[in-house]
VOGU-3710 file (C-alpha; in Angstrom, 3 decimals, decimal comma):
1> mlapprsivl> 0,049/-0,366/0,161  1,228/3,701/-1,011  1,947/5,459/2,150  0,025/8,682/2,780  1,529/11,919/1,623  3,460/14,157/4,076  0,632/16,756/3,950  -2,015/14,170/4,574  0,046/13,052/7,644  0,800/16,365/8,793
11> ltlasawlss> -3,148/16,772/8,553  -4,023/13,788/10,903  -1,295/14,933/13,310  -3,192/18,094/13,566  -6,536/16,389/13,692  -5,283/14,414/16,641  -4,199/17,099/18,611  -7,212/19,185/17,938  -9,275/16,143/19,543  -6,891/16,170/22,116
21> flliaqegag> -7,708/19,961/22,817  -11,247/19,400/22,892  -10,854/16,127/25,236  -9,445/18,546/27,646  -11,919/21,922/27,224  -15,151/19,540/27,444  -14,017/17,123/30,192  -13,461/20,439/32,068  -17,044/21,698/31,205  -18,542/18,593/32,139
31> tspwnrfrgp> -19,443/16,767/29,147  -17,476/14,089/26,848  -15,802/14,639/23,553  -18,229/11,418/22,308  -21,195/13,613/22,939  -23,146/14,020/19,980  -23,766/10,813/16,956  -20,174/9,871/15,831  -18,244/11,286/18,677  -15,841/14,553/18,195
41> ngtgiaegky> -17,900/16,434/15,297  -18,750/13,288/14,041  -15,593/12,404/12,968  -15,849/8,700/14,547  -12,298/8,939/15,467  -11,375/8,908/19,358  -8,171/9,476/21,625  -6,988/7,031/23,783  -5,888/3,406/23,912  -8,640/0,661/23,202
51> ltkigpgqgv> -8,120/-3,165/23,478  -7,901/-5,195/20,439  -9,255/-8,310/21,959  -13,237/-7,705/22,656  -16,168/-9,834/22,242  -18,828/-11,366/24,779  -16,236/-12,824/26,947  -13,050/-10,665/26,440  -12,701/-7,344/27,933  -15,633/-7,162/29,267
61> iwkrgfpegh> -16,105/-4,445/32,160  -19,561/-4,872/32,651  -22,706/-6,060/30,706  -26,348/-5,526/31,109  -29,368/-6,305/29,354  -30,997/-3,508/28,044  -34,066/-2,174/26,280  -34,341/-2,561/22,105  -33,590/0,663/20,115  -30,934/1,660/17,746
71> sspifsaklm> -29,552/4,769/19,301  -25,519/5,043/19,621  -24,334/5,325/23,059  -23,637/9,267/24,004  -21,705/10,549/27,215  -21,490/13,524/29,456  -18,036/13,194/32,014  -20,315/10,748/34,257  -22,950/9,417/32,329  -24,331/7,642/29,122
81> fltgvederi> -26,819/8,405/27,618  -29,650/6,417/25,372  -32,773/6,468/24,287  -34,961/2,820/23,973  -38,557/1,380/23,592  -39,947/-0,358/27,071  -43,503/-1,965/27,029  -44,539/0,042/23,665  -43,153/2,945/25,715  -40,435/5,339/24,221
91> ytyaidradg> -38,128/6,404/26,941  -34,801/8,583/27,542  -32,292/6,634/29,923  -29,054/8,095/31,936  -26,700/5,280/32,649  -24,014/5,203/34,830  -20,435/5,135/33,138  -19,048/3,271/36,064  -21,138/0,010/36,265  -24,118/0,513/33,811
101> atvwrkespr> -26,832/1,385/36,377  -29,736/3,252/35,536  -29,325/6,675/36,966  -32,905/7,860/35,762  -35,197/7,330/32,701  -38,034/9,816/31,428  -40,785/8,667/29,117  -41,595/10,590/26,047  -45,020/11,033/24,826  -45,942/8,505/21,768
111> prrttfhgkn> -48,931/10,188/19,994  -48,851/8,232/17,165  -47,396/5,113/15,433  -44,587/5,183/12,474  -44,587/2,626/10,090  -41,015/2,158/10,027  -38,504/0,382/7,526  -37,489/-2,864/9,110  -34,062/-1,772/9,778  -35,408/1,295/11,452
121> gpaaasaavd> -37,323/1,975/14,632  -38,858/3,983/17,300  -36,220/4,890/19,106  -32,909/5,718/16,040  -31,587/9,126/16,853  -28,700/9,511/19,313  -29,039/11,845/22,083  -26,804/15,280/22,071  -25,041/16,356/25,017  -23,267/19,503/26,551
131> adtvvvffde> -21,997/20,551/30,103  -25,619/20,880/31,277  -28,108/19,678/28,962  -28,862/16,367/26,985  -31,110/17,009/23,954  -33,266/13,795/22,094  -35,454/13,365/19,111  -38,175/10,664/18,962  -39,861/10,727/15,006  -43,061/9,661/17,144
141> ygmlaydhag> -43,148/12,576/18,976  -40,487/15,427/18,413  -37,570/16,858/20,693  -37,190/17,058/24,516  -34,250/18,382/26,782  -33,525/17,533/29,985  -30,673/18,623/32,586  -28,082/15,821/33,529  -30,206/15,106/36,445  -33,039/14,327/34,545
151> nerwrmplgp> -35,387/17,377/35,289  -37,182/18,089/31,895  -36,332/21,753/30,517  -38,524/21,356/27,739  -40,600/19,472/24,759  -41,516/20,106/21,439  -43,980/18,255/19,130  -42,809/17,973/15,688  -44,403/15,929/12,784  -45,999/13,794/11,928
161> ffnvygmgas> -43,350/12,969/9,226  -43,646/11,759/5,373  -40,073/9,689/5,498  -40,810/6,007/3,762  -37,813/4,945/6,384  -39,023/7,018/9,394  -36,766/9,647/10,488  -33,007/8,985/11,530  -31,304/12,182/11,682  -30,053/13,233/15,455
171> pilvgdtvvl> -29,886/16,762/16,734  -26,565/18,394/17,763  -25,687/21,077/20,278  -23,455/23,766/18,968  -22,939/26,552/21,514  -26,371/27,472/23,209  -28,359/26,238/19,966  -29,863/22,719/19,250  -29,877/21,724/15,743  -32,089/19,263/14,005
181> pcddgkasyv> -32,774/18,185/10,330  -35,725/17,061/9,684  -35,919/15,700/5,716  -38,776/13,815/4,923  -41,457/13,637/2,083  -43,355/16,232/2,495  -41,983/19,625/4,104  -38,441/19,602/4,968  -36,425/21,757/6,848  -33,437/21,972/9,444
191> igvnkltgev> -34,405/23,847/12,887  -32,752/25,939/15,810  -33,585/26,165/19,207  -32,698/27,392/22,186  -31,413/24,625/24,041  -32,432/26,406/27,606  -35,560/27,385/26,490  -36,900/25,695/23,665  -37,457/28,763/21,794  -37,353/28,330/18,101
201> rykvdrpnav> -34,391/30,860/16,447  -35,285/29,661/12,978  -37,127/27,190/11,126  -35,543/26,876/7,459  -36,874/25,150/4,266  -34,740/22,707/2,608  -37,382/22,418/-0,710  -35,030/19,829/-2,210  -34,365/17,202/0,391  -36,326/13,997/1,215
211> sghctpvtye> -35,813/11,054/3,115  -32,551/12,200/4,909  -30,742/10,804/8,065  -27,873/12,569/7,798  -26,767/14,263/11,386  -24,807/17,744/10,427  -21,341/18,824/11,331  -19,962/22,029/12,532  -17,486/24,784/10,821  -15,934/27,373/12,352
221> pegkspqfil> -14,459/29,699/9,573  -11,847/31,975/10,854  -13,585/35,141/11,989  -16,997/34,476/11,302  -20,130/32,686/13,230  -20,308/28,894/13,403  -21,714/27,415/10,588  -23,169/23,492/10,165  -22,783/21,605/7,529  -25,537/18,984/6,031
231> pgsflldsyd> -26,066/16,989/3,262  -29,283/16,597/1,557  -30,814/15,153/-1,702  -28,895/16,603/-4,415  -26,851/19,452/-2,242  -24,526/19,695/0,623  -25,643/22,935/2,536  -23,775/25,269/5,203  -26,097/26,856/7,303  -25,205/29,631/9,855
241> vktgeriwwi> -25,444/28,232/13,660  -26,755/31,587/14,945  -29,747/32,799/12,162  -29,860/29,585/9,800  -29,035/31,546/6,619  -27,623/29,402/4,151  -24,323/30,599/3,498  -22,703/27,961/0,917  -23,606/24,587/-1,019  -22,225/21,631/-3,338
251> rglpsemksv> -24,295/20,423/-5,827  -23,860/16,747/-6,893  -25,176/14,310/-4,474  -28,166/11,719/-4,908  -31,553/12,055/-3,849  -31,133/10,045/-0,527  -28,191/10,857/1,769  -28,088/8,865/5,166  -24,193/9,418/6,106  -22,272/11,783/8,440
261> pvllgdtlwi> -19,563/13,798/6,558  -16,298/14,076/7,979  -14,760/17,578/8,289  -10,808/17,320/9,376  -9,117/20,710/8,260  -10,392/22,571/5,930  -11,637/19,416/3,575  -15,014/17,805/4,029  -15,476/14,252/2,781  -18,672/12,601/2,250
271> hgfgspqnnk> -20,966/9,857/0,076  -24,023/9,271/-1,189  -25,562/6,201/-2,193  -29,491/6,408/-3,986  -30,267/3,259/-5,496  -28,331/1,088/-8,091  -30,050/2,791/-10,592  -27,961/5,802/-9,704  -24,385/3,944/-10,130  -22,507/5,814/-12,838
281> gqqielpefs> -23,687/5,145/-16,503  -27,209/3,773/-15,413  -28,801/7,070/-15,377  -32,464/7,501/-16,632  -33,488/10,163/-18,727  -37,057/11,327/-18,129  -39,549/14,202/-20,017  -41,017/17,208/-17,974  -44,075/16,523/-16,251  -46,215/18,086/-19,155
291> dalkeldkdg> -44,569/15,930/-21,445  -44,809/12,993/-19,257  -48,500/13,342/-18,748  -49,127/13,195/-22,593  -47,570/10,149/-22,907  -48,328/8,675/-19,822  -51,612/9,974/-18,087  -53,932/7,521/-19,542  -57,140/8,468/-17,431  -56,551/12,504/-17,882
301> dkrikadelt> -56,138/13,157/-14,139  -53,112/15,102/-14,549  -51,103/12,838/-12,368  -49,217/9,746/-12,965  -49,655/6,515/-11,079  -47,956/3,300/-10,753  -49,418/1,670/-13,418  -49,253/4,135/-16,196  -45,688/4,254/-15,582  -44,224/2,256/-18,880
311> dlrvrryfqy> -40,414/1,936/-17,353  -40,419/-0,774/-14,947  -36,880/0,625/-13,397  -38,851/3,798/-12,783  -42,185/2,098/-11,422  -40,461/-0,313/-8,909  -39,233/3,030/-6,895  -42,788/4,383/-7,045  -43,199/4,304/-3,306  -40,065/6,504/-2,603
321> ldlnqdgnld> -41,129/8,891/-5,143  -44,796/8,999/-4,039  -43,290/11,720/-0,985  -47,639/12,007/0,056  -48,206/8,509/-0,403  -51,483/8,957/-1,992  -50,974/6,891/-4,965  -49,639/9,387/-7,618  -47,192/11,527/-8,902  -47,663/14,954/-8,814
331> agewrlcras> -45,985/17,780/-10,425  -43,236/18,069/-7,609  -42,680/14,610/-7,194  -42,154/14,263/-10,850  -39,824/16,893/-10,563  -38,178/14,944/-7,960  -38,225/11,888/-9,846  -36,359/13,145/-12,964  -33,665/14,653/-10,614  -33,570/11,260/-8,650
341> faavnvamav> -33,098/9,193/-11,682  -30,430/11,551/-13,488  -28,142/11,665/-10,019  -25,032/9,719/-9,565  -23,919/7,602/-6,429  -20,851/9,241/-5,426  -17,854/9,812/-2,764  -16,593/13,476/-2,745  -13,877/15,327/-1,076  -14,561/19,297/-1,037
351> rvggqgdmtd> -12,902/22,410/0,523  -15,408/24,333/3,239  -16,275/27,690/2,785  -17,388/30,502/0,369  -20,416/31,892/-0,195  -23,194/30,430/-2,964  -23,143/27,896/-5,129  -19,057/26,680/-4,694  -19,470/23,186/-6,738  -16,887/24,484/-9,430
361> ksvlwqyfrs> -14,495/25,729/-6,815  -14,519/23,686/-4,508  -14,782/20,092/-5,333  -11,489/18,248/-4,837  -12,459/15,069/-6,601  -15,050/12,402/-7,422  -15,295/9,003/-6,546  -17,621/6,490/-8,384  -17,432/2,939/-7,489  -18,618/0,608/-4,384
371> ipqlpsplit> -20,448/3,759/-2,540  -22,090/2,777/0,920  -25,584/3,905/1,806  -25,567/3,844/5,286  -22,078/3,542/6,723  -20,749/7,093/7,430  -16,935/7,794/5,857  -13,787/6,832/8,065  -10,735/9,229/7,657  -7,715/8,094/9,140
381> ngiyylladq> -4,171/7,955/8,507  -4,074/9,616/5,308  -6,797/6,849/3,798  -10,677/7,050/3,208  -12,584/3,911/4,028  -15,967/2,897/2,585  -18,002/0,099/4,326  -20,331/-1,648/2,044  -24,263/-2,231/3,303  -23,901/-5,493/2,376
391> ggmlstlrad> -21,366/-8,539/2,153  -18,668/-7,285/4,288  -16,864/-5,351/1,657  -14,417/-2,325/2,481  -12,800/-0,371/0,175  -9,898/2,218/0,419  -9,185/5,589/-1,267  -6,577/7,949/-0,429  -8,089/10,642/1,154  -6,240/13,468/-0,968
401> tgeflekarv> -6,631/12,441/-4,276  -9,409/9,626/-4,529  -6,990/7,152/-5,522  -8,356/3,815/-5,274  -6,052/1,610/-3,085  -7,487/-1,775/-1,803  -10,993/-3,754/-1,786  -11,584/-6,882/0,384  -13,915/-9,105/2,345  -13,403/-8,064/6,162
411> geagdayfts> -16,834/-9,331/7,092  -19,421/-12,318/6,236  -20,797/-12,261/2,553  -24,245/-12,503/3,964  -24,286/-9,817/6,205  -25,005/-5,907/6,342  -23,836/-3,031/7,877  -26,111/-0,260/9,606  -23,604/0,815/11,973  -20,596/3,049/10,973
421> pvcgddkiyl> -16,821/2,520/11,604  -15,253/3,954/14,549  -11,535/4,214/14,977  -9,143/4,713/18,234  -5,357/4,076/18,749  -4,841/2,970/15,212  -7,623/-0,007/15,444  -10,890/0,726/13,248  -13,798/-1,407/14,953  -16,508/-2,451/12,365
431> lsenglltvl> -19,812/-4,101/13,583  -22,321/-5,830/11,259  -26,211/-6,305/11,645  -25,687/-10,176/12,722  -23,164/-9,057/15,514  -19,905/-9,517/14,072  -17,566/-7,584/15,184  -14,224/-6,970/13,157  -11,228/-5,249/14,439  -8,580/-3,671/11,497
441> eagkelkpih> -5,487/-1,757/12,200  -5,462/1,372/10,545  -3,446/2,318/7,426  -2,553/-1,396/7,291  -3,879/-4,056/4,294  -7,390/-4,818/4,935  -6,979/-8,282/7,082  -9,029/-8,478/10,159  -7,057/-8,522/13,615  -9,495/-9,766/15,483
451> saefgescfa> -13,473/-10,703/15,369  -15,778/-11,450/17,793  -19,675/-12,890/17,781  -22,200/-11,046/20,128  -25,416/-13,827/18,707  -27,749/-10,363/18,358  -28,586/-7,783/16,124  -26,664/-4,667/16,127  -27,810/-1,468/14,399  -25,709/1,046/16,958
461> tpalvddkiw> -22,546/2,412/16,298  -20,326/1,634/18,673  -18,425/4,780/20,821  -14,946/5,124/21,828  -14,154/7,160/24,841  -11,716/7,650/28,351  -10,142/3,857/26,750  -13,531/2,253/27,107  -15,251/0,666/23,991  -19,355/1,146/24,697
471> lrthghlycf> -21,566/-1,493/22,278  -25,065/-1,702/21,991  -26,718/-4,833/20,595  -30,248/-5,746/20,381  -30,902/-6,404/24,327  -27,357/-5,733/25,752  -24,660/-2,933/26,804  -21,412/-3,727/26,953  -18,323/-1,828/28,295  -15,096/-3,165/27,537
481> gevr> -11,664/-2,023/28,672  -8,800/-3,304/30,772  -10,059/-5,191/33,269  -8,548/-4,284/36,747
//
């Protein structure tokens, strides 16, 4: 394997220094660097020393039974926060990090029932935590905020949502603002809320976004207000955290975005997969709506039904295109249909910052093969890791150029991945749906150095913090580390 260029090595070292600085600053404030989905600004990379060999019978500090849920462990200095479903009720839990005991449990209202995709569920979004606040989001209710003792600060009903999969994005905390993306098929928006009072500071429409699951990352341009960067259908958008103003954007994403981008320095990496039909070279060109009506609208109702579609490649995706689920495609849905089938599955690196459309100036490279749908990027040791959703295949690219390096099967051929890779101590941890944990050495050949079977389905991305690995299966919580 080629060694990473010096510029990337320096970037990796700078990122490690920044993570160490944030660790010291955040612990002093009573929280943890793993205080949002996928840890420090969504990178999935942790500082510290982590075991290679962990499993149901290896390196277990504690293990306990725990209610079902897909949210990932999130931390303050002393507590872990999770959501779950118990006896048809949805809860937020605070767990003692030392022994796994439940410190408090708070129920959320559940005024409706969402029809979730089979791999999603009512406790999917991860919490966001800072020195004094915990924020959670449930598709079937909305947002709630607590202090670390479990006292409710505020609650905010949201929805109902029209997402064919059910909602999946998690909130983040930036200063005193909670940011929550709500991308669905009917009226997508991103909302900014005062973390202490629940007062809505802004609610910004995202007219192009549908079926999104992306959790944003933060960007702090020198001398300017912080921004949050949020991928969505066809666009990567950056907004002012304080006002919600859309500052700059990048074109070229597919219609469905689910993975979290990774920002290191002034470079951001992102990938998106819409469907196999969006693989490069498979695009379908569809006519304008007025022309489509002339050709396809057999009953003359000015809309297009599934059985009126003559192209079977388009018809098979009808349920994803019918955003309001009324059995018809109207002009707006047809516009999305045209854009969706013209889009390309892609991984890319972009230079962040600017004003307005920065596509032509800021895209550094693009790559079009073996693009994951759900697992987020992992960038470490100058390498971009792309974990396939199915089959245990992992690809690597040079992070600075997008040059292909290697592809290998690191999991089981019949298995799937709904979690994202995480890394600490130059070890990469991959967790499959069937409960297979695979450990790789970062920067080396794609050959597992350890594996373990948990015997339960796994949908929650593991967390790495304070030299411990925290892992959630369908029915259990684990804490791994040096057993003293």
